[in-house]
C-alpha positions in Angstrom: 83.9 57.7 -53.6 82.2 56.1 -50.8 78.9 58.1 -51.3 78.8 56.6 -55.0 79.0 53.1 -53.8 76.2 53.4 -51.4 73.9 55.5 -53.5 70.7 53.9 -53.7 67.7 55.1 -56.0 65.0 56.8 -53.9 62.2 54.5 -55.0 64.4 51.4 -53.8 65.1 52.9 -50.5 61.3 53.7 -50.0 60.4 50.0 -50.7 63.3 48.6 -48.5 62.0 50.9 -45.6 58.5 49.7 -46.1 59.4 46.2 -46.1 61.5 46.6 -43.0 58.6 48.3 -41.2 56.3 45.5 -42.2 58.6 42.8 -41.1 59.0 44.6 -37.8 55.3 45.0 -37.4 54.4 41.4 -38.1 57.1 40.2 -35.6 55.5 42.3 -33.1 52.0 41.1 -33.8 53.3 37.5 -33.7 55.0 38.1 -30.2 51.8 40.0 -29.0 49.5 36.9 -30.0 51.7 34.7 -27.8 50.8 36.8 -24.6 48.1 36.2 -22.2 45.7 38.9 -23.8 46.7 37.9 -27.3 45.7 34.2 -26.5 42.5 35.6 -25.0 41.8 37.4 -28.2 42.5 34.5 -30.3 40.1 32.2 -28.2 37.4 34.8 -28.2 37.6 34.6 -32.0 37.3 30.7 -31.9 34.7 30.3 -29.3 33.0 33.1 -27.4 31.1 30.7 -25.1 34.1 28.9 -23.9 36.1 32.2 -23.1 32.9 33.3 -21.2 32.9 30.2 -18.9 36.6 30.6 -18.3 35.7 34.0 -16.7 37.4 36.1 -19.4 35.7 39.7 -20.2 34.8 39.1 -24.0 33.8 42.7 -24.3 37.4 43.8 -23.1 39.0 41.3 -25.7 36.9 42.6 -28.5 37.7 46.2 -27.9 41.3 45.3 -27.7 41.0 43.5 -30.9 39.2 46.2 -32.7 42.0 48.6 -31.6 44.6 46.4 -32.9 43.0 45.9 -36.3 42.5 49.8 -36.6 46.2 50.3 -35.7 47.2 47.7 -38.5 44.9 49.8 -40.9 46.5 52.9 -39.7 50.1 51.5 -40.3 49.0 50.4 -43.8 47.5 53.9 -44.7 50.7 55.6 -43.4 53.1 53.4 -45.4 50.9 54.0 -48.6 51.1 57.8 -48.1 54.6 57.5 -47.3 55.4 55.5 -50.5 53.2 57.8 -52.7 54.6 61.0 -51.1 51.2 62.4 -50.2 47.8 61.6 -48.4 44.5 62.1 -49.9 41.2 61.8 -48.2 39.6 60.1 -51.3 42.5 57.4 -51.8 40.6 54.9 -49.8 37.3 55.1 -51.7 36.3 52.8 -54.4 
């Protein structure tokens, strides 16, 4: 039957889903860092003085970069808890 042909193990389907989500997330990050604000963030990381002289607000770019890094951490935690099937407050300690 058709369902037997496409039956995939539960663990394999979890790994495939996680890989697809990671690929999509990396694609969006690559596209984001080619935008104006993405280039400003990259320039701020390279040379703050040059960015300041270009009249770009470095506090704004730092805040956006911190928010972006926290979103990456949140996605990785969500993927780990999705793969394990549970979330524990002590899983990130150690």
